[in-house]
C-alpha positions, 0 to 999 in steps of 0.5 A: 518190859514190865507186866502187871497181872490182876487177881482176886476178883469174884462174887460176893454178897453186899456187905462183904469184902474182897482183896485184889492183888496186882503183881508186877514183873521186872525190877522197876516196880518200886519206881511206879505210882500205882492206881486202881480203876474200874469199869462197868458195862457201857461206862467209862473206866473210872478212878478208884485209888492211887498210891505213890511209889514209896507208899506214903501217899494215897488218894481215893475216889469219894465213892470208895473212901472209907471202904477201900484201902490201897497198899503196896509191898515193893519187896513183893512187887505187888499192889493191893486193893482191900475192899470192904462193905461192898455194894452192888454199884461196886460191880465192875472189872477192876484194873491196876495201872502204873505210871512214872513220876506222877503227881499225887492225886493222879486220877486221870487214866491217860496219865498211866502207862501200863495196865493189868488185864482186869479182874471181875468183881460182882456184888450181889444184893 
């Protein structure tokens, strides 16, 4: 069974940048649509970004569009989330997610089958 491990979170000042990584085990990574979600205390787990299995199609939540970039390297079984111009409202636990044969713009967490363990991102003002 494929497993996903999130990393790269940390503490950063407002205006700073972080790059999250999600490394997958197994040989089937290239067949998955990948997504990033985030969850703040007491809130729902919200969609951040998604990328198609081949990497050619991406989609972002409005709150991060233009600041965050999702990318993947299928040779390394890894998906990334580059986060720039971070602000305190971006503070959350970030999770990668994977699903098979998802349509583009797959924003609903119920569509994804596998999840990473999460990595904490804290942005100070």
